VEXDREN-2710 file (C-alpha; in Angstrom, 1 decimal):
% VEXDREN-2710
k/r/px/py/pz
1/UNK/47.6/-55.8/-22.7
2/UNK/48.8/-53.5/-25.4
3/UNK/48.0/-49.8/-25.2
4/UNK/46.1/-49.9/-28.5
5/UNK/43.9/-52.8/-27.2
6/UNK/43.1/-50.8/-24.1
7/UNK/42.1/-47.8/-26.1
8/UNK/39.9/-49.9/-28.4
9/UNK/38.2/-51.5/-25.4
10/UNK/37.7/-48.0/-23.9
11/UNK/36.2/-46.6/-27.1
12/UNK/33.8/-49.5/-27.2
13/UNK/32.9/-49.0/-23.5
14/UNK/31.8/-45.4/-24.2
15/UNK/28.1/-45.7/-25.0
16/UNK/28.1/-43.1/-27.8
17/UNK/28.7/-43.8/-31.5
18/UNK/32.3/-42.9/-32.6
19/UNK/33.6/-43.1/-36.1
20/UNK/37.0/-42.2/-37.8
21/UNK/37.0/-40.8/-41.3
22/UNK/39.9/-40.4/-43.7
23/UNK/40.6/-37.5/-46.1
24/UNK/38.3/-39.1/-48.7
25/UNK/35.5/-39.0/-46.2
26/UNK/35.5/-42.8/-45.8
27/UNK/34.7/-44.5/-42.6
28/UNK/37.8/-46.4/-41.5
29/UNK/37.0/-47.2/-37.9
30/UNK/33.9/-47.3/-35.6
31/UNK/33.2/-48.6/-32.2
32/UNK/30.5/-51.1/-31.1
33/UNK/27.9/-48.5/-30.2
34/UNK/28.4/-47.1/-33.7
35/UNK/27.5/-50.4/-35.2
36/UNK/24.3/-50.5/-33.1
37/UNK/23.5/-46.9/-34.0
38/UNK/24.0/-47.5/-37.7
39/UNK/22.2/-50.9/-37.6
40/UNK/24.9/-52.4/-39.9
41/UNK/28.0/-54.6/-39.6
42/UNK/31.7/-53.4/-40.0
43/UNK/31.7/-55.1/-43.4
44/UNK/28.8/-53.0/-44.5
45/UNK/30.2/-49.8/-43.1
46/UNK/34.0/-49.6/-43.3
47/UNK/35.6/-48.2/-46.5
48/UNK/32.4/-46.3/-47.6
49/UNK/31.8/-42.6/-47.6
50/UNK/29.3/-40.9/-45.5
51/UNK/27.2/-40.1/-48.6
52/UNK/27.3/-43.7/-49.7
53/UNK/26.2/-44.9/-46.2
54/UNK/23.5/-42.3/-45.4
55/UNK/22.6/-40.5/-48.6
56/UNK/23.1/-37.1/-50.2
57/UNK/21.1/-35.2/-47.6
58/UNK/23.1/-36.5/-44.8
59/UNK/26.4/-35.6/-46.5
60/UNK/25.0/-32.1/-47.3
61/UNK/24.4/-31.6/-43.6
62/UNK/27.8/-32.9/-42.6
63/UNK/30.2/-31.6/-45.3
64/UNK/30.7/-28.1/-43.8
65/UNK/31.7/-29.6/-40.4
66/UNK/34.0/-32.2/-42.0
67/UNK/35.7/-29.4/-44.0
68/UNK/36.2/-27.4/-40.8
69/UNK/37.6/-30.4/-38.9
70/UNK/40.1/-31.2/-41.8
71/UNK/41.1/-27.6/-41.5
72/UNK/42.0/-28.2/-37.9
73/UNK/38.9/-26.9/-36.2
74/UNK/36.2/-28.6/-34.0
75/UNK/32.7/-28.3/-35.5
76/UNK/29.3/-29.8/-35.1
77/UNK/26.0/-30.2/-36.9
78/UNK/22.5/-31.5/-36.3
79/UNK/20.6/-34.0/-38.4
80/UNK/17.3/-35.8/-38.4
81/UNK/18.2/-39.5/-38.6
82/UNK/16.0/-41.5/-40.9
83/UNK/18.0/-44.8/-41.1
84/UNK/16.9/-46.0/-37.6
85/UNK/13.8/-48.1/-36.9
86/UNK/10.8/-46.2/-35.7
87/UNK/10.3/-42.5/-35.9
88/UNK/13.1/-40.2/-37.1
89/UNK/15.3/-38.8/-34.3
90/UNK/17.5/-35.7/-34.1
91/UNK/21.2/-36.2/-33.3
92/UNK/24.1/-33.8/-32.9
93/UNK/27.4/-34.9/-34.4
94/UNK/30.6/-33.4/-33.0
95/UNK/33.4/-33.5/-35.6
96/UNK/37.1/-33.0/-34.5
97/UNK/40.5/-33.4/-36.1
98/UNK/43.2/-36.1/-35.5
99/UNK/46.5/-34.3/-35.8
100/UNK/49.7/-35.8/-37.0
101/UNK/53.1/-35.0/-35.4
102/UNK/53.8/-32.4/-38.1
103/UNK/50.5/-30.7/-37.3
104/UNK/48.6/-31.9/-40.3
105/UNK/45.2/-33.6/-40.0
106/UNK/45.3/-37.2/-40.8
107/UNK/41.6/-38.0/-40.2
108/UNK/38.6/-36.7/-38.3
109/UNK/36.5/-38.3/-35.6
110/UNK/32.7/-38.1/-35.2
111/UNK/30.8/-38.5/-32.0
112/UNK/27.0/-38.7/-32.2
113/UNK/24.6/-37.7/-29.5
114/UNK/20.9/-38.2/-29.4
115/UNK/19.4/-34.7/-28.9
116/UNK/15.9/-35.4/-30.1
117/UNK/14.1/-34.2/-26.9
118/UNK/16.3/-31.1/-26.8
119/UNK/15.7/-30.2/-30.5
120/UNK/12.0/-30.8/-30.4
121/UNK/11.7/-28.7/-27.2
122/UNK/13.7/-26.0/-28.8
123/UNK/11.6/-26.1/-32.0
124/UNK/8.5/-25.9/-29.9
125/UNK/9.9/-22.9/-28.0
126/UNK/10.9/-21.2/-31.3
127/UNK/7.5/-21.8/-32.7
128/UNK/5.9/-20.4/-29.5
129/UNK/8.2/-17.4/-29.8
130/UNK/7.2/-16.9/-33.4
131/UNK/3.5/-17.1/-32.6
132/UNK/4.1/-14.6/-29.7
133/UNK/5.9/-12.3/-32.0
134/UNK/3.1/-12.5/-34.6
135/UNK/0.6/-11.8/-31.8
136/UNK/2.6/-8.9/-30.5
137/UNK/2.8/-7.5/-34.1
138/UNK/-1.0/-7.8/-34.6
139/UNK/-2.1/-6.6/-31.2
140/UNK/-3.3/-3.0/-31.5
141/UNK/-1.6/-1.9/-28.3
142/UNK/2.0/-0.5/-28.3
143/UNK/4.3/-3.0/-26.6
144/UNK/8.0/-2.6/-25.7
145/UNK/10.7/-4.5/-23.9
146/UNK/13.7/-2.9/-22.3
147/UNK/16.7/-4.4/-20.6
148/UNK/18.2/-3.3/-17.3
149/UNK/20.1/-0.5/-19.1
150/UNK/16.7/0.8/-20.4
151/UNK/17.6/-0.1/-24.0
152/UNK/14.7/-0.9/-26.3
153/UNK/15.1/-4.6/-27.2
154/UNK/11.6/-5.2/-28.7
155/UNK/8.9/-2.9/-30.1
156/UNK/5.8/-3.9/-32.0
157/UNK/4.2/-2.3/-35.0
158/UNK/1.6/-0.5/-32.9
159/UNK/4.4/1.2/-31.0
160/UNK/6.1/2.3/-34.1
161/UNK/2.9/3.8/-35.5
162/UNK/2.1/5.5/-32.1
163/UNK/5.4/7.3/-31.8
164/UNK/5.8/8.0/-35.5
165/UNK/9.4/6.7/-35.6
166/UNK/11.2/4.0/-37.6
167/UNK/12.4/0.8/-35.8
168/UNK/16.0/1.7/-36.6
169/UNK/15.6/5.0/-34.6
170/UNK/14.5/3.0/-31.6
171/UNK/15.9/-0.5/-31.3
172/UNK/19.1/-0.8/-29.3
173/UNK/18.9/2.7/-27.9
174/UNK/18.1/3.9/-24.5
175/UNK/14.6/5.4/-24.0
176/UNK/15.9/8.8/-23.2
177/UNK/18.1/8.8/-26.3
178/UNK/15.4/7.6/-28.6
179/UNK/12.3/9.5/-27.2
180/UNK/13.9/12.5/-25.5
181/UNK/14.9/13.3/-21.9
182/UNK/11.6/15.1/-21.1
183/UNK/9.5/11.9/-21.8
184/UNK/12.1/9.7/-20.1
185/UNK/12.0/11.9/-16.9
186/UNK/8.2/11.2/-16.6
187/UNK/8.6/7.4/-17.2
188/UNK/11.8/6.6/-15.4
189/UNK/10.3/6.3/-11.9
190/UNK/7.9/3.6/-13.1
191/UNK/10.6/1.7/-14.9
192/UNK/12.8/1.8/-11.8
193/UNK/9.9/0.4/-9.7
194/UNK/9.4/-2.3/-12.3
195/UNK/13.1/-3.2/-12.2
196/UNK/12.8/-3.5/-8.5
197/UNK/10.1/-6.2/-9.1
198/UNK/6.9/-4.2/-8.8
199/UNK/4.2/-4.1/-11.5
200/UNK/3.0/-0.5/-11.9
201/UNK/0.6/1.6/-14.0
202/UNK/0.8/5.2/-15.2
203/UNK/-2.3/7.0/-16.7
204/UNK/-1.8/10.3/-18.6
205/UNK/-3.1/12.3/-21.5
206/UNK/-1.1/11.6/-24.7
207/UNK/-1.4/13.2/-28.1
208/UNK/-1.5/10.5/-30.7
209/UNK/-0.9/11.0/-34.5
210/UNK/-4.3/11.3/-36.2
211/UNK/-6.3/10.6/-33.0
212/UNK/-5.7/13.7/-31.0
213/UNK/-5.3/13.8/-27.2
214/UNK/-6.4/10.6/-25.5
215/UNK/-6.2/9.2/-22.0
216/UNK/-3.6/6.3/-22.1
217/UNK/-2.5/3.8/-19.4
218/UNK/1.0/2.4/-19.5
219/UNK/1.6/-0.8/-17.6
220/UNK/5.1/-1.8/-16.6
221/UNK/5.7/-5.5/-15.9
222/UNK/9.0/-6.9/-14.6
223/UNK/10.5/-9.8/-16.5
224/UNK/12.0/-12.4/-14.0
225/UNK/14.6/-15.0/-14.9
226/UNK/14.6/-18.5/-13.6
227/UNK/16.5/-17.3/-10.4
228/UNK/13.9/-14.6/-9.7
229/UNK/16.1/-11.7/-10.9
230/UNK/14.5/-8.9/-12.9
231/UNK/16.3/-8.9/-16.3
232/UNK/14.0/-6.4/-18.1
233/UNK/10.7/-4.7/-18.2
234/UNK/7.7/-5.1/-20.5
235/UNK/5.4/-2.1/-21.2
236/UNK/2.1/-2.0/-22.8
237/UNK/0.1/1.2/-23.7
238/UNK/-3.7/0.8/-23.6
239/UNK/-6.2/3.5/-24.8
240/UNK/-8.5/4.0/-21.8
241/UNK/-9.9/7.3/-23.0
242/UNK/-13.5/6.2/-23.1
243/UNK/-13.2/4.4/-19.8
244/UNK/-11.6/7.4/-18.1
245/UNK/-14.1/9.8/-19.6
246/UNK/-16.9/7.6/-18.3
247/UNK/-15.3/7.4/-14.9
248/UNK/-15.0/11.2/-14.7
249/UNK/-18.7/11.5/-15.7
250/UNK/-19.6/9.0/-13.1
251/UNK/-17.6/10.8/-10.4
252/UNK/-19.2/14.0/-11.4
253/UNK/-22.7/12.5/-11.2
254/UNK/-21.8/11.1/-7.7
255/UNK/-20.5/14.5/-6.6
256/UNK/-23.4/16.5/-8.0
257/UNK/-27.1/16.2/-7.4
258/UNK/-28.7/15.6/-10.8
259/UNK/-31.8/17.8/-10.1
260/UNK/-30.2/20.9/-8.6
261/UNK/-26.5/20.5/-9.7
262/UNK/-25.3/21.4/-6.2
263/UNK/-23.2/18.9/-4.3
264/UNK/-24.8/15.6/-3.6
265/UNK/-25.4/14.4/0.0
266/UNK/-22.3/12.3/0.0
267/UNK/-20.1/15.1/-1.4
268/UNK/-21.4/17.8/1.1
269/UNK/-20.8/15.4/4.0
270/UNK/-17.2/14.8/2.8
271/UNK/-16.7/18.5/2.6
272/UNK/-17.9/18.9/6.2
273/UNK/-15.6/16.1/7.4
274/UNK/-12.6/17.7/5.7
275/UNK/-13.4/21.1/7.1
276/UNK/-13.6/19.8/10.7
277/UNK/-10.4/17.9/10.2
278/UNK/-8.6/21.1/9.2
279/UNK/-8.4/22.8/12.6
280/UNK/-6.1/25.5/11.2
281/UNK/-8.9/26.9/9.0
282/UNK/-10.9/28.3/12.0
283/UNK/-14.6/28.1/12.7
284/UNK/-17.2/26.9/10.2
285/UNK/-20.9/27.2/10.2
286/UNK/-23.3/24.5/8.9
287/UNK/-26.8/25.7/7.8
288/UNK/-29.6/23.2/7.5
289/UNK/-32.2/24.6/5.1
290/UNK/-35.7/23.1/4.8
291/UNK/-38.4/24.5/2.5
292/UNK/-41.7/25.5/4.1
293/UNK/-44.7/23.6/2.6
294/UNK/-42.8/22.1/-0.3
295/UNK/-44.9/18.9/-0.1
296/UNK/-48.0/20.8/-1.0
297/UNK/-46.2/22.5/-3.9
298/UNK/-45.0/19.1/-5.2
299/UNK/-48.4/17.5/-4.8
300/UNK/-50.2/20.3/-6.6
301/UNK/-47.8/21.0/-9.4
302/UNK/-46.2/17.6/-9.9
303/UNK/-42.7/16.4/-9.6
304/UNK/-41.4/18.1/-12.8
305/UNK/-42.4/21.6/-11.6
306/UNK/-41.3/20.6/-8.1
307/UNK/-37.8/19.8/-9.3
308/UNK/-37.7/23.2/-11.1
309/UNK/-38.5/24.8/-7.7
310/UNK/-35.7/22.9/-6.1
311/UNK/-33.3/23.9/-8.8
312/UNK/-34.3/27.6/-8.3
313/UNK/-33.8/27.4/-4.6
314/UNK/-30.3/25.8/-5.1
315/UNK/-29.3/28.7/-7.3
316/UNK/-30.6/31.2/-4.8
317/UNK/-28.5/29.6/-2.0
318/UNK/-25.4/29.6/-4.2
319/UNK/-26.0/33.3/-4.9
320/UNK/-26.3/34.1/-1.2
321/UNK/-22.9/32.6/-0.2
322/UNK/-19.3/33.0/-1.3
323/UNK/-17.7/31.0/-4.1
324/UNK/-15.6/29.0/-1.7
325/UNK/-18.6/28.0/0.5
326/UNK/-20.4/24.7/-0.3
327/UNK/-24.0/24.1/-1.1
328/UNK/-25.4/20.6/-1.1
329/UNK/-28.7/18.8/-1.3
330/UNK/-29.2/16.6/1.8
331/UNK/-32.4/15.0/0.4
332/UNK/-35.9/15.9/-0.7
333/UNK/-36.4/19.6/0.0
334/UNK/-33.5/19.8/2.5
335/UNK/-30.2/21.6/1.7
336/UNK/-26.9/22.0/3.7
337/UNK/-24.6/25.0/3.3
338/UNK/-21.1/24.9/4.7
339/UNK/-19.3/28.3/5.2
340/UNK/-16.3/29.7/6.9
341/UNK/-17.4/32.3/9.5
342/UNK/-15.6/34.3/12.2
343/UNK/-18.4/34.0/14.8
344/UNK/-22.1/33.3/15.5
345/UNK/-23.1/36.9/14.5
346/UNK/-21.7/36.4/11.0
347/UNK/-23.5/33.1/10.8
348/UNK/-26.8/34.7/11.7
349/UNK/-26.3/37.3/9.1
350/UNK/-25.6/34.7/6.4
351/UNK/-28.7/32.7/7.5
352/UNK/-30.9/35.8/6.9
353/UNK/-29.2/36.3/3.5
354/UNK/-30.2/32.7/2.5
355/UNK/-33.8/33.2/3.6
356/UNK/-34.0/36.5/1.7
357/UNK/-32.5/34.9/-1.4
358/UNK/-35.0/32.0/-1.4
359/UNK/-37.9/34.4/-0.9
360/UNK/-36.7/36.6/-3.7
361/UNK/-36.4/33.6/-6.0
362/UNK/-40.1/33.1/-5.8
363/UNK/-41.0/36.6/-6.9
364/UNK/-43.1/36.6/-10.0
365/UNK/-43.8/32.9/-9.6
366/UNK/-47.4/31.5/-9.4
367/UNK/-48.7/31.4/-5.8
368/UNK/-48.3/27.7/-5.6
369/UNK/-44.6/27.9/-6.7
370/UNK/-43.7/30.5/-4.0
371/UNK/-41.7/29.0/-1.2
372/UNK/-39.9/30.1/1.9
373/UNK/-37.4/28.3/4.1
374/UNK/-36.6/27.6/7.7
375/UNK/-32.9/27.6/8.5
376/UNK/-31.1/26.1/11.5
377/UNK/-27.3/26.6/12.0
378/UNK/-24.6/25.4/14.3
379/UNK/-20.9/26.2/14.5
380/UNK/-17.8/24.0/14.8
381/UNK/-16.0/23.5/17.0
382/UNK/-18.1/25.7/19.3
383/UNK/-21.3/23.6/19.0
384/UNK/-20.1/20.3/17.8
385/UNK/-16.7/18.6/16.9
386/UNK/-17.9/15.9/14.5
387/UNK/-19.7/16.0/11.1
388/UNK/-22.6/13.8/12.4
389/UNK/-23.1/15.9/15.6
390/UNK/-22.9/19.2/13.6
391/UNK/-25.6/18.1/11.2
392/UNK/-27.8/17.0/14.1
393/UNK/-27.4/20.3/15.9
394/UNK/-28.2/22.3/12.8
395/UNK/-31.2/20.0/12.1
396/UNK/-32.5/20.5/15.6
397/UNK/-32.2/24.3/15.1
398/UNK/-34.1/24.1/11.8
399/UNK/-37.0/22.3/13.4
400/UNK/-37.1/24.9/16.1
401/UNK/-37.3/27.7/13.5
402/UNK/-40.1/25.8/11.7
403/UNK/-42.0/25.4/14.9
404/UNK/-41.5/29.0/15.7
405/UNK/-43.4/30.2/12.6
406/UNK/-41.2/29.2/9.6
407/UNK/-39.5/31.5/7.2
408/UNK/-36.9/32.3/9.8
409/UNK/-33.5/31.2/11.2
410/UNK/-32.4/29.8/14.6
411/UNK/-29.1/28.9/16.2
412/UNK/-28.9/25.5/17.8
413/UNK/-28.6/27.1/21.3
414/UNK/-32.3/28.0/21.0
415/UNK/-33.3/24.4/20.4
416/UNK/-33.6/22.1/23.4
417/UNK/-31.0/19.3/23.5
END
């Protein structure tokens, strides 16, 4: 069999449409798959130009690649085929030259591939990216994307407005170069953690143009490729000022008793636990203060005036101790006072100071509003080595003082165990 016949059979056996075009852009050869693809016979195809066969739009899509191939280059183009039965389909046409011995181009070949699924998937992806880009532009939160070299690859409008810089001053530059080394030093540890695959948050006070100082939270989210490698980091800046302020108010309300403004029960217990855990700080004394006859005061005057009495007592206790000592409301008309003391004698002196301060706070008040207090105290680690036990020992001492005549103080050693 002649070599030309072998080549012809081989070309027909390749299940892709192949055509040969002369310098006048006429089809001078095609294989069997091309005939099926075109839906025509050789008689209807050969000798006609691409524009004659498929129309002006088809030639407009192909002419640039044909010109490149006749100039000795390989080129390609994509076109939506409309000559086939059924729905139009996308194809990619590769166009490459046929060289003569002297190096000139005698003709060009075209090979067509069905790429409909690929093109439609790409179009869907591009549309999704366009929608995502529009979303990112419209979202009111600053968004950025940096690569592994910390270069800003994407920024949205909100980010541009937040930093007060033009996109040309930011895109393609490293964060430190664009925003300054001081800011970069604060943010770098979080970017490094994100590049290691960890999603992290960073909340700080930021001064925003036209809005003043606000609490802002930046979230750093790693961008993984198909192989699970981190190729970049997304960041989004969210205004959490109102939430943070409310949280601080809530924490303050939990720490402080709303009636007396001294420490809450939970807060004073936490102070006691921390003090006992810090053995290096030396001895501490816990005073359990209970008002004498307060129930009668509350019943006769009402809860509003009763709360005023409690607030006055709390202020008296704070005035009787040092600024680094802690006063808390344990509940009802009971207070706890935590203080650093060198020994039991100093604790006894401090207990008498509290009793005197409470008694003095009633001076000038109506008889019903005059109150005294019974105080019990215990020392740690001498009398107890846990917060619960220390409170119990001081409470027992307080009841002993109350049974002994009220308006007095007692150490837990005087109370029966």
